[in-house]
N, C-alpha and C positions, 0 to 999 in steps of 0.2 A: 480547463482543469485537466491534469494529466498525472502520470505516474510520479513525476517529480514532486507534485504538491502532496500526494499520499505519503511519499517517503519522508517529506519535510515534517508533516504532521506526526508521523510515527516517531521520527528522531527527536522532535521538540517534546513530545509526551514523555519519552524515555529520559531525556535530559532534565526534564522537570521533575521526575520521579512520580508522575502521575500516570497510572495505568490507563490505557486507552484502546479501544477496539477501532481499528481502521479497516474500513472495507472500500474496495475499488469495484465499481459496477460499469460494465462496458460490453460491447460485442467482441472486444479483443481479436483484432484481426491478425495480430502476431503472437503465437503461443509463447515465444521467449519472454514477452512482457509479463504474462501470467506467472510464468516460472520465477522471473526476478522479483516480482512483488511478493509472491508467496515466500520466497527465500528471505525477504526482508521483514517477514511477520505480518504482512498485509493480507487480509482475507480478500478473495476475488469471487465475483458473482457474475456469470455471463448469461 
């Protein structure tokens, strides 16, 4: 599972018109990944 899965879930929920809270949990070795996920509306927890 990775960032692309989280983005796919967020995109699918928006396309379906169903509000959905998407969270990504990881140690996030790359800070850019966290920034990109948050920019896409995905909550992050490290």
